[in-house]
C-alpha positions as a Python dict, from the first residue, in 0.01 Angstrom:
ca = {
    (1, 'M'): (0, 0, 0),
    (2, 'S'): (99, 346, -91),
    (3, 'K'): (417, 433, -251),
    (4, 'I'): (668, 628, -41),
    (5, 'H'): (750, 969, -208),
    (6, 'L'): (1132, 1051, -132),
    (7, 'A'): (1246, 1395, -176),
    (8, 'F'): (1618, 1459, -168),
    (9, 'L'): (1759, 1821, -143),
    (10, 'W'): (2138, 1830, -190),
    (11, 'H'): (2250, 2180, -65),
    (12, 'F'): (2558, 2370, -201),
    (13, 'H'): (2690, 2666, -18),
    (14, 'Q'): (2998, 2877, 3),
    (15, 'P'): (3029, 3216, 190),
    (16, 'M'): (3144, 3530, 16),
    (17, 'Y'): (3519, 3483, 20),
    (18, 'K'): (3580, 3815, -177),
    (19, 'N'): (3856, 4019, -1),
    (20, 'V'): (3837, 4348, -185),
    (21, 'I'): (3601, 4561, -388),
    (22, 'E'): (3800, 4576, -697),
    (23, 'Q'): (3780, 4290, -958),
    (24, 'Q'): (4139, 4197, -938),
    (25, 'K'): (4366, 3892, -897),
    (26, 'G'): (4403, 3756, -538),
    (27, 'S'): (4069, 3885, -445),
    (28, 'Y'): (3943, 3549, -294),
    (29, 'Y'): (4076, 3446, 48),
    (30, 'M'): (4010, 3082, 7),
    (31, 'P'): (3986, 2849, -282),
    (32, 'W'): (3686, 2630, -183),
    (33, 'V'): (3451, 2756, -472),
    (34, 'R'): (3697, 2657, -731),
    (35, 'L'): (3805, 2325, -567),
    (36, 'H'): (3447, 2206, -496),
    (37, 'S'): (3361, 2301, -833),
    (38, 'S'): (3589, 2035, -968),
    (39, 'R'): (3481, 1766, -718),
    (40, 'D'): (3129, 1823, -621),
    (41, 'Y'): (2906, 2060, -799),
    (42, 'F'): (2956, 1927, -1156),
    (43, 'N'): (2981, 1568, -1049),
    (44, 'M'): (2660, 1549, -830),
    (45, 'A'): (2459, 1653, -1141),
    (46, 'S'): (2666, 1418, -1371),
    (47, 'I'): (2621, 1122, -1163),
    (48, 'L'): (2233, 1162, -1112),
    (49, 'K'): (2194, 1219, -1492),
    (50, 'K'): (2285, 868, -1553),
    (51, 'Y'): (1962, 767, -1359),
    (52, 'P'): (1669, 931, -1517),
    (53, 'L'): (1422, 761, -1298),
    (54, 'V'): (1566, 930, -1000),
    (55, 'H'): (1431, 1286, -937),
    (56, 'S'): (1605, 1519, -679),
    (57, 'T'): (1633, 1888, -583),
    (58, 'F'): (1974, 2070, -570),
    (59, 'N'): (2002, 2407, -381),
    (60, 'F'): (2254, 2662, -468),
    (61, 'V'): (2316, 2963, -244),
    (62, 'P'): (2336, 3282, -474),
    (63, 'S'): (2669, 3381, -331),
    (64, 'L'): (2817, 3068, -448),
    (65, 'L'): (2694, 3081, -792),
    (66, 'W'): (2798, 3452, -810),
    (67, 'Q'): (3155, 3352, -720),
    (68, 'I'): (3157, 3096, -984),
    (69, 'E'): (3049, 3350, -1246),
    (70, 'D'): (3329, 3577, -1099),
    (71, 'Y'): (3598, 3324, -1169),
    (72, 'L'): (3477, 3264, -1527),
    (73, 'N'): (3385, 3638, -1631),
    (74, 'N'): (3599, 3855, -1427),
    (75, 'S'): (3941, 3694, -1411),
    (76, 'A'): (3899, 3636, -1028),
    (77, 'T'): (4140, 3426, -855),
    (78, 'D'): (4258, 3308, -511),
    (79, 'R'): (4570, 3278, -331),
    (80, 'E'): (4611, 2911, -378),
    (81, 'L'): (4528, 2958, -753),
    (82, 'E'): (4799, 3232, -793),
    (83, 'L'): (5058, 3023, -615),
    (84, 'S'): (4968, 2727, -837),
    (85, 'L'): (5039, 2919, -1152),
    (86, 'I'): (5357, 3102, -1038),
    (87, 'P'): (5661, 2884, -1166),
    (88, 'V'): (5840, 2727, -865),
    (89, 'A'): (6156, 2910, -958),
    (90, 'K'): (5975, 3255, -893),
    (91, 'L'): (5815, 3163, -561),
    (92, 'S'): (5931, 3381, -270),
    (93, 'S'): (6015, 3224, 80),
    (94, 'S'): (5671, 3332, 207),
    (95, 'D'): (5511, 3171, -92),
    (96, 'K'): (5686, 2834, -22),
    (97, 'D'): (5577, 2862, 359),
    (98, 'Y'): (5209, 2933, 242),
    (99, 'I'): (5225, 2639, 2),
    (100, 'L'): (5358, 2405, 279),
    (101, 'R'): (5093, 2514, 521),
    (102, 'H'): (4790, 2510, 295),
    (103, 'F'): (4836, 2268, 18),
    (104, 'F'): (4767, 1970, 227),
    (105, 'D'): (4416, 2101, 303),
    (106, 'A'): (4225, 1792, 206),
    (107, 'N'): (4095, 1489, 392),
    (108, 'H'): (4432, 1301, 457),
    (109, 'T'): (4248, 945, 451),
    (110, 'T'): (4062, 992, 124),
    (111, 'H'): (4247, 1257, -67),
    (112, 'I'): (4611, 1209, 21),
    (113, 'E'): (4695, 873, 147),
    (114, 'P'): (4559, 673, -161),
    (115, 'Y'): (4803, 863, -384),
    (116, 'P'): (5171, 746, -305),
    (117, 'R'): (5350, 1072, -427),
    (118, 'Y'): (5112, 1301, -236),
    (119, 'K'): (5147, 1080, 82),
    (120, 'E'): (5520, 1090, 47),
    (121, 'L'): (5502, 1466, 40),
    (122, 'L'): (5294, 1476, 348),
    (123, 'E'): (5527, 1250, 532),
    (124, 'K'): (5819, 1469, 412),
    (125, 'K'): (5656, 1778, 563),
    (126, 'Q'): (5560, 1597, 886),
    (127, 'T'): (5930, 1509, 936),
    (128, 'K'): (6031, 1849, 837),
    (129, 'K'): (6250, 1751, 554),
    (130, 'R'): (6354, 2006, 296),
    (131, 'F'): (6143, 2021, -17),
    (132, 'T'): (6311, 2037, -350),
    (133, 'H'): (6201, 2226, -653),
    (134, 'Q'): (6025, 1920, -784),
    (135, 'D'): (5866, 1848, -450),
    (136, 'L'): (5698, 2183, -447),
    (137, 'L'): (5571, 2153, -810),
    (138, 'D'): (5445, 1791, -744),
    (139, 'L'): (5268, 1921, -425),
    (140, 'K'): (5099, 2222, -623),
    (141, 'V'): (4976, 1977, -888),
    (142, 'W'): (4853, 1719, -643),
    (143, 'F'): (4661, 1961, -418),
    (144, 'N'): (4464, 2076, -737),
    (145, 'L'): (4441, 1731, -871),
    (146, 'T'): (4305, 1542, -584),
    (147, 'W'): (4008, 1776, -575),
    (148, 'F'): (3886, 1655, -912),
    (149, 'G'): (3576, 1442, -904),
    (150, 'E'): (3629, 1063, -914),
    (151, 'E'): (3473, 1043, -1257),
    (152, 'F'): (3738, 1270, -1399),
    (153, 'K'): (4017, 1053, -1243),
    (154, 'Q'): (3876, 719, -1365),
    (155, 'G'): (3816, 818, -1739),
    (156, 'E'): (3680, 1084, -1988),
    (157, 'V'): (3392, 1275, -1886),
    (158, 'R'): (3190, 1476, -2165),
    (159, 'L'): (3065, 1817, -2053),
    (160, 'P'): (2763, 1984, -2179),
    (161, 'D'): (2974, 2224, -2410),
    (162, 'S'): (3107, 1901, -2580),
    (163, 'N'): (3452, 1942, -2423),
    (164, 'T'): (3605, 1612, -2283),
    (165, 'I'): (3813, 1614, -1976),
    (166, 'T'): (4012, 1340, -1778),
    (167, 'V'): (4290, 1366, -1517),
    (168, 'K'): (4345, 989, -1541),
    (169, 'N'): (4684, 1049, -1725),
    (170, 'F'): (4795, 1274, -1439),
    (171, 'I'): (4702, 1035, -1160),
    (172, 'E'): (4894, 749, -1344),
    (173, 'K'): (5192, 978, -1408),
    (174, 'G'): (5203, 1053, -1020),
    (175, 'R'): (5523, 1256, -1003),
    (176, 'E'): (5778, 1454, -1190),
    (177, 'F'): (5511, 1698, -1319),
    (178, 'N'): (5604, 2018, -1510),
    (179, 'E'): (5456, 2370, -1524),
    (180, 'E'): (5259, 2289, -1835),
    (181, 'D'): (5089, 2007, -1643),
    (182, 'M'): (4993, 2269, -1379),
    (183, 'L'): (4855, 2498, -1650),
    (184, 'Q'): (4643, 2219, -1805),
    (185, 'I'): (4487, 2122, -1479),
    (186, 'V'): (4395, 2470, -1407),
    (187, 'D'): (4244, 2518, -1756),
    (188, 'W'): (4032, 2206, -1692),
    (189, 'Q'): (3905, 2349, -1349),
    (190, 'Y'): (3770, 2641, -1547),
    (191, 'K'): (3610, 2429, -1800),
    (192, 'I'): (3423, 2246, -1539),
    (193, 'M'): (3325, 2559, -1374),
    (194, 'G'): (3182, 2665, -1692),
    (195, 'N'): (2965, 2364, -1726),
    (196, 'I'): (2809, 2372, -1396),
    (197, 'I'): (2519, 2598, -1444),
    (198, 'P'): (2451, 2456, -1799),
    (199, 'I'): (2418, 2106, -1658),
    (200, 'Y'): (2171, 2197, -1387),
    (201, 'K'): (1966, 2411, -1640),
    (202, 'E'): (1958, 2105, -1868),
    (203, 'L'): (1833, 1860, -1608),
    (204, 'Q'): (1576, 2100, -1474),
    (205, 'E'): (1447, 2166, -1817),
    (206, 'K'): (1407, 1795, -1856),
    (207, 'G'): (1203, 1773, -1532),
    (208, 'Q'): (1449, 1532, -1350),
    (209, 'I'): (1552, 1780, -1101),
    (210, 'E'): (1445, 2112, -929),
    (211, 'V'): (1700, 2375, -840),
    (212, 'S'): (1601, 2577, -531),
    (213, 'T'): (1780, 2869, -373),
    (214, 'T'): (1870, 3036, -40),
    (215, 'P'): (1864, 3397, 94),
    (216, 'F'): (2147, 3559, -117),
    (217, 'Y'): (2439, 3563, 136),
    (218, 'H'): (2328, 3271, 357),
    (219, 'P'): (2205, 3470, 654),
    (220, 'I'): (2011, 3308, 936),
    (221, 'I'): (1687, 3480, 860),
    (222, 'P'): (1525, 3478, 1200),
    (223, 'L'): (1832, 3639, 1358),
    (224, 'V'): (1859, 3907, 1086),
    (225, 'Y'): (1484, 3978, 1142),
    (226, 'D'): (1525, 4012, 1520),
    (227, 'T'): (1791, 3870, 1738),
    (228, 'D'): (1576, 3900, 2050),
    (229, 'Q'): (1358, 3620, 1904),
    (230, 'A'): (1648, 3384, 1904),
    (231, 'T'): (1632, 3049, 2084),
    (232, 'I'): (1929, 2979, 2286),
    (233, 'D'): (1932, 2742, 2579),
    (234, 'K'): (2287, 2666, 2670),
    (235, 'E'): (2400, 2758, 3029),
    (236, 'G'): (2580, 3093, 3032),
    (237, 'L'): (2480, 3225, 2699),
    (238, 'K'): (2296, 3551, 2657),
    (239, 'L'): (2156, 3764, 2373),
    (240, 'P'): (2365, 4062, 2227),
    (241, 'L'): (2231, 4413, 2200),
    (242, 'R'): (1940, 4370, 1972),
    (243, 'F'): (1984, 4363, 1591),
    (244, 'S'): (1657, 4367, 1415),
    (245, 'R'): (1645, 4443, 1050),
    (246, 'P'): (1355, 4296, 874),
    (247, 'E'): (1416, 4490, 584),
    (248, 'D'): (1743, 4322, 544),
    (249, 'A'): (1595, 3977, 573),
    (250, 'K'): (1341, 4073, 307),
    (251, 'A'): (1628, 4193, 78),
    (252, 'Q'): (1833, 3879, 108),
    (253, 'I'): (1521, 3677, 5),
    (254, 'D'): (1426, 3915, -283),
    (255, 'L'): (1784, 3935, -409),
    (256, 'A'): (1802, 3553, -422),
    (257, 'V'): (1477, 3534, -633),
    (258, 'K'): (1609, 3791, -860),
    (259, 'Y'): (1952, 3641, -915),
    (260, 'Y'): (1818, 3290, -972),
    (261, 'S'): (1576, 3422, -1228),
    (262, 'K'): (1870, 3582, -1405),
    (263, 'V'): (2092, 3263, -1399),
    (264, 'F'): (1815, 3007, -1464),
    (265, 'G'): (1570, 3204, -1679),
    (266, 'R'): (1277, 3120, -1456),
    (267, 'L'): (1156, 3192, -1112),
    (268, 'P'): (1253, 2969, -823),
    (269, 'R'): (979, 2775, -676),
    (270, 'G'): (1139, 2665, -347),
    (271, 'M'): (1401, 2775, -94),
    (272, 'W'): (1608, 2622, 167),
    (273, 'P'): (1638, 2889, 431),
    (274, 'A'): (2007, 2908, 540),
    (275, 'E'): (2062, 2630, 788),
    (276, 'G'): (1706, 2547, 777),
    (277, 'A'): (1639, 2831, 1006),
    (278, 'V'): (1270, 2944, 1024),
    (279, 'S'): (1030, 3125, 1257),
    (280, 'Q'): (672, 3223, 1272),
    (281, 'S'): (753, 3589, 1220),
    (282, 'T'): (946, 3527, 904),
    (283, 'I'): (686, 3322, 727),
    (284, 'H'): (551, 3617, 527),
    (285, 'L'): (893, 3702, 383),
    (286, 'F'): (905, 3381, 190),
    (287, 'A'): (549, 3367, 80),
    (288, 'Q'): (548, 3739, -35),
    (289, 'A'): (862, 3672, -244),
    (290, 'G'): (655, 3442, -459),
    (291, 'L'): (797, 3112, -326),
    (292, 'N'): (590, 2802, -317),
    (293, 'W'): (773, 2605, -56),
    (294, 'I'): (1053, 2615, 207),
    (295, 'A'): (1204, 2331, 419),
    (296, 'S'): (1331, 2300, 775),
    (297, 'D'): (1411, 2015, 1016),
    (298, 'Q'): (1203, 1762, 1210),
    (299, 'G'): (1326, 1901, 1540),
    (300, 'V'): (1149, 2240, 1437),
    (301, 'L'): (827, 2083, 1377),
    (302, 'Q'): (862, 1889, 1711),
    (303, 'K'): (877, 2210, 1915),
    (304, 'S'): (620, 2405, 1701),
    (305, 'G'): (258, 2461, 1823),
    (306, 'K'): (143, 2514, 2188),
    (307, 'Y'): (221, 2153, 2275),
    (308, 'G'): (459, 2033, 2000),
    (309, 'Y'): (407, 1781, 1733),
    (310, 'E'): (480, 1406, 1755),
    (311, 'A'): (735, 1446, 1465),
    (312, 'Y'): (883, 1102, 1532),
    (313, 'K'): (571, 950, 1386),
    (314, 'P'): (609, 906, 1014),
    (315, 'D'): (231, 1000, 960),
    (316, 'V'): (308, 1328, 1133),
    (317, 'L'): (634, 1411, 975),
    (318, 'C'): (593, 1284, 632),
    (319, 'Q'): (372, 1544, 486),
    (320, 'P'): (362, 1913, 342),
    (321, 'Y'): (246, 2156, 609),
    (322, 'R'): (82, 2497, 554),
    (323, 'A'): (276, 2769, 750),
    (324, 'V'): (44, 3073, 801),
    (325, 'D'): (84, 3433, 897),
    (326, 'E'): (-283, 3545, 930),
    (327, 'E'): (-173, 3904, 1016),
    (328, 'K'): (26, 3947, 698),
    (329, 'N'): (-231, 3744, 500),
    (330, 'S'): (59, 3506, 382),
    (331, 'A'): (91, 3111, 357),
    (332, 'I'): (364, 2901, 233),
    (333, 'T'): (422, 2513, 221),
    (334, 'I'): (690, 2386, 443),
    (335, 'F'): (850, 2039, 457),
    (336, 'F'): (1047, 1899, 745),
    (337, 'R'): (1340, 1673, 680),
    (338, 'E'): (1388, 1350, 864),
    (339, 'T'): (1683, 1406, 1070),
    (340, 'K'): (1850, 1067, 1108),
    (341, 'L'): (1823, 958, 749),
    (342, 'S'): (1962, 1301, 649),
    (343, 'N'): (2250, 1277, 902),
    (344, 'V'): (2349, 914, 832),
    (345, 'I'): (2465, 992, 477),
    (346, 'S'): (2651, 1313, 601),
    (347, 'F'): (2825, 1164, 910),
    (348, 'D'): (2800, 763, 916),
    (349, 'Y'): (2811, 587, 588),
    (350, 'Q'): (3147, 704, 485),
    (351, 'G'): (3292, 469, 742),
    (352, 'Y'): (3141, 160, 577),
    (353, 'K'): (3370, -86, 402),
    (354, 'D'): (3096, -156, 156),
    (355, 'Y'): (2901, 134, 6),
    (356, 'K'): (2665, -91, -156),
    (357, 'Q'): (2568, -220, 173),
    (358, 'A'): (2525, 127, 303),
    (359, 'A'): (2300, 220, 12),
    (360, 'K'): (2099, -97, 75),
    (361, 'E'): (2055, -31, 442),
    (362, 'F'): (1941, 325, 356),
    (363, 'I'): (1671, 201, 129),
    (364, 'D'): (1563, -93, 342),
    (365, 'W'): (1530, 148, 658),
    (366, 'I'): (1285, 369, 437),
    (367, 'T'): (1094, 70, 327),
    (368, 'V'): (1053, -81, 679),
    (369, 'E'): (988, 241, 869),
    (370, 'F'): (793, 455, 628),
    (371, 'K'): (563, 236, 415),
    (372, 'G'): (190, 229, 481),
    (373, 'D'): (-143, 292, 325),
    (374, 'K'): (-105, 672, 376),
    (375, 'D'): (30, 914, 110),
    (376, 'K'): (382, 1022, 247),
    (377, 'I'): (657, 1245, 130),
    (378, 'L'): (989, 1171, 315),
    (379, 'T'): (1232, 1462, 311),
    (380, 'V'): (1601, 1404, 310),
    (381, 'I'): (1801, 1726, 312),
    (382, 'L'): (2185, 1754, 354),
    (383, 'D'): (2498, 1916, 262),
    (384, 'G'): (2590, 1816, -100),
    (385, 'E'): (2966, 1900, -95),
    (386, 'N'): (3141, 1860, 223),
    (387, 'P'): (3056, 1473, 313),
    (388, 'W'): (3214, 1351, -17),
    (389, 'G'): (3562, 1458, 131),
    (390, 'T'): (3532, 1184, 376),
    (391, 'Y'): (3400, 906, 138),
    (392, 'R'): (3645, 698, -57),
    (393, 'Q'): (3639, 791, -424),
    (394, 'S'): (3446, 1112, -307),
    (395, 'G'): (3129, 917, -261),
    (396, 'V'): (3081, 794, -631),
    (397, 'E'): (3036, 435, -532),
    (398, 'F'): (2773, 504, -268),
    (399, 'L'): (2590, 768, -500),
    (400, 'N'): (2574, 506, -793),
    (401, 'A'): (2454, 226, -567),
    (402, 'L'): (2194, 442, -399),
    (403, 'Y'): (2052, 573, -731),
    (404, 'K'): (2071, 237, -899),
    (405, 'N'): (1876, 67, -619),
    (406, 'L'): (1624, 356, -614),
    (407, 'S'): (1568, 325, -996),
    (408, 'A'): (1468, -55, -938),
    (409, 'N'): (1262, -7, -615),
    (410, 'K'): (890, -57, -651),
    (411, 'D'): (806, 95, -321),
    (412, 'I'): (975, 429, -344),
    (413, 'I'): (926, 686, -594),
    (414, 'T'): (1171, 1001, -582),
    (415, 'V'): (1031, 1333, -644),
    (416, 'T'): (1130, 1697, -641),
    (417, 'F'): (926, 1914, -400),
    (418, 'S'): (739, 2102, -665),
    (419, 'E'): (675, 1776, -844),
    (420, 'Y'): (494, 1655, -531),
    (421, 'L'): (295, 1965, -477),
    (422, 'T'): (179, 2005, -845),
    (423, 'G'): (154, 1646, -940),
    (424, 'N'): (295, 1449, -1234),
    (425, 'S'): (43, 1229, -1409),
    (426, 'Q'): (304, 1062, -1612),
    (427, 'R'): (465, 932, -1304),
    (428, 'G'): (156, 859, -1121),
    (429, 'I'): (209, 1149, -871),
    (430, 'L'): (-101, 1324, -738),
    (431, 'A'): (-114, 1707, -671),
    (432, 'H'): (-92, 1829, -312),
    (433, 'P'): (-228, 2190, -334),
    (434, 'K'): (-189, 2432, -19),
    (435, 'H'): (-556, 2408, 79),
    (436, 'T'): (-527, 2041, 141),
    (437, 'Q'): (-230, 2062, 354),
    (438, 'T'): (-234, 2039, 729),
    (439, 'R'): (-158, 2370, 912),
    (440, 'V'): (148, 2408, 1121),
    (441, 'Y'): (87, 2649, 1408),
    (442, 'D'): (347, 2879, 1577),
    (443, 'L'): (640, 2773, 1376),
    (444, 'F'): (921, 2739, 1607),
    (445, 'C'): (1222, 2981, 1580),
    (446, 'A'): (1514, 2739, 1522),
    (447, 'S'): (1744, 2576, 1273),
    (448, 'W'): (1837, 2217, 1176),
    (449, 'I'): (2091, 2193, 1448),
    (450, 'D'): (2089, 2161, 1831),
    (451, 'Q'): (2393, 2363, 1955),
    (452, 'A'): (2660, 2142, 2112),
    (453, 'G'): (2633, 2142, 2490),
    (454, 'S'): (2298, 2297, 2491),
    (455, 'L'): (1966, 2148, 2637),
    (456, 'P'): (1812, 1895, 2390),
    (457, 'G'): (1617, 2038, 2094),
    (458, 'N'): (1680, 2251, 1797),
    (459, 'D'): (1781, 2618, 1854),
    (460, 'L'): (1994, 2911, 1716),
    (461, 'G'): (2279, 2892, 1964),
    (462, 'T'): (2533, 2794, 1702),
    (463, 'W'): (2521, 3160, 1570),
    (464, 'I'): (2446, 3371, 1875),
    (465, 'G'): (2475, 3390, 2253),
    (466, 'E'): (2851, 3331, 2307),
    (467, 'E'): (3055, 3651, 2380),
    (468, 'E'): (3255, 3635, 2052),
    (469, 'K'): (2952, 3577, 1842),
    (470, 'N'): (2759, 3852, 2022),
    (471, 'K'): (3061, 4107, 1965),
    (472, 'A'): (3025, 4023, 1591),
    (473, 'W'): (2640, 4087, 1599),
    (474, 'E'): (2705, 4418, 1777),
    (475, 'L'): (2972, 4527, 1544),
    (476, 'L'): (2737, 4462, 1245),
    (477, 'G'): (2464, 4659, 1440),
    (478, 'L'): (2693, 4966, 1490),
    (479, 'V'): (2779, 4977, 1114),
    (480, 'R'): (2412, 4925, 1017),
    (481, 'D'): (2299, 5196, 1258),
    (482, 'D'): (2569, 5422, 1130),
    (483, 'L'): (2421, 5402, 774),
    (484, 'D'): (2085, 5505, 914),
    (485, 'R'): (2236, 5817, 1075),
    (486, 'K'): (2416, 5910, 746),
    (487, 'G'): (2085, 5874, 539),
    (488, 'I'): (2249, 5581, 342),
    (489, 'N'): (1977, 5353, 189),
    (490, 'P'): (1987, 5052, -34),
    (491, 'D'): (1791, 5210, -315),
    (492, 'E'): (2052, 5492, -360),
    (493, 'Y'): (2361, 5286, -250),
    (494, 'P'): (2294, 4920, -357),
    (495, 'E'): (2686, 4830, -356),
    (496, 'V'): (2726, 4959, -6),
    (497, 'F'): (2449, 4712, 105),
    (498, 'E'): (2591, 4435, -74),
    (499, 'S'): (2876, 4446, 183),
    (500, 'I'): (2630, 4465, 464),
    (501, 'Y'): (2435, 4170, 348),
    (502, 'A'): (2753, 3973, 298),
    (503, 'A'): (2851, 4045, 663),
    (504, 'E'): (2503, 3924, 761),
    (505, 'G'): (2604, 3577, 614),
    (506, 'S'): (2578, 3278, 876),
    (507, 'D'): (2947, 3149, 832),
    (508, 'W'): (3116, 3426, 1023),
    (509, 'F'): (2907, 3370, 1324),
    (510, 'W'): (2938, 2986, 1283),
    (511, 'W'): (3318, 2993, 1327),
    (512, 'Y'): (3321, 3252, 1602),
    (513, 'G'): (3316, 3116, 1956),
    (514, 'S'): (3429, 2795, 2116),
    (515, 'D'): (3187, 2526, 1939),
    (516, 'Y'): (3355, 2506, 1605),
    (517, 'S'): (3698, 2576, 1441),
    (518, 'S'): (3761, 2603, 1077),
    (519, 'G'): (4138, 2589, 1099),
    (520, 'R'): (4137, 2929, 916),
    (521, 'D'): (3928, 3122, 1183),
    (522, 'A'): (4161, 3427, 1167),
    (523, 'Q'): (4089, 3453, 785),
    (524, 'F'): (3729, 3433, 848),
    (525, 'D'): (3741, 3700, 1111),
    (526, 'I'): (3921, 3918, 859),
    (527, 'L'): (3660, 3853, 592),
    (528, 'F'): (3377, 3946, 816),
    (529, 'R'): (3551, 4278, 907),
    (530, 'N'): (3657, 4344, 559),
    (531, 'H'): (3288, 4325, 433),
    (532, 'L'): (3203, 4585, 713),
    (533, 'K'): (3500, 4797, 621),
    (534, 'N'): (3405, 4790, 244),
    (535, 'V'): (3079, 4969, 337),
    (536, 'Y'): (3295, 5275, 415),
    (537, 'L'): (3544, 5220, 129),
    (538, 'K'): (3259, 5236, -124),
    (539, 'L'): (3132, 5545, 41),
    (540, 'G'): (3477, 5705, 41),
    (541, 'I'): (3468, 5785, 419),
    (542, 'Q'): (3645, 5683, 741),
    (543, 'P'): (3498, 5363, 910),
    (544, 'I'): (3370, 5381, 1267),
    (545, 'E'): (3647, 5362, 1529),
    (546, 'K'): (3590, 4984, 1618),
    (547, 'L'): (3677, 4897, 1252),
    (548, 'K'): (4004, 5081, 1229),
    (549, 'A'): (4206, 4834, 1424),
}
């Protein structure tokens, strides 16, 4: 019986939250880069580091890494951070209103209710009782405190730069915090942010992990390439006026490769296209950027080719494929994730009372369903930050149980994607070069997701087709066309195109329309429009009429 090669990819992503051009305080509309840094980005590597036999891939979107560096190097801040640092006595009425609206923005079950004082403050807000000076100070502390990773809450954690951090004393104190406590907590947030890139570089140099990347601002590459190729199959949807900028799609990929090389001192070998969105027409963009592999979803494989592929069969799904563009003389390896195994971690296991049982079920599932005498690589790809907000203790118990069991399992060997392709003789892993790979024909134009309410099967309707989403594409197109008319090009005006590329990010289109709501949809709309307005601010000219409102 052949061992099952299991390849995890944990994906980290935040859109460009920067509000203005200038490097000034208050420039980030939302605090999620900073808060996820203290809960997820560092801890995901720190937990894995304890299990050297477990190999994994982590994917960072460049716009996320850029924002982390902006906090560290350019005194960047966000509204929540500013209010956290302003002494309560100096807060205005509008400041206090903002705090009461947004400083409970965490999962109530896992991040508020376990902490008596935080729960008490939430109940006080819900019953519309007046908040005292001390209540507001305790709320500011708890909002920041609850976002720390569980390891920091339980004891001391040693960082790569030799700093040691714990917030256990603050957890135990619970209430009656002072302004110095708030300052200390923020200082530790920055120290953790400063050690995120170092810990991933360390583990990658050791060979335990691979760090992959995504097109710079997380755009849906097939849509930037040509919206007329979009797959939408929900009743009532229609495509917008055509937006087709292959040169932008190429730039987003090339900028990601360049930025990754600056940060990690080496070229990336792999890329998770934003939302796993791929198409036959974009294969050459990834291949020509010097990448060895990309990845997408089982549902994309199922709908590729003239008749589709039987992607439900392990022998069909669990192999590297060769995606080819003969016209462009380009080819690249593509992996397809197993959808159910990926989604069960994201959406199901957090409800288990016993996370050790959840980890056991996951491994038993793999062993029973995927073991055989044929060489296989089973791909599991999922969000590496958002699920942990719904797990007790931010998923630490589950991840420890999962990695511990995988370390001891004789039937499964965890690999990075590049490790599987190039081979690793020390671990008994054979090479799987491109010429030995099965070709996937007519790569289907879709993402990892099937739009809610659409016909069965993966598509791109989450980002296009509804009236509100289409208006955003058309507004983007108007600005992009205006630059052409004015003779503005990326070689002469790279900063202008940074704003265009940021506006091409997927998140704005995800939150437009009726299918999803962020709770901060108005802010996402402002951010999208600001990116387009910044095109004109950087040129020192008036924006088009539709942007003036």
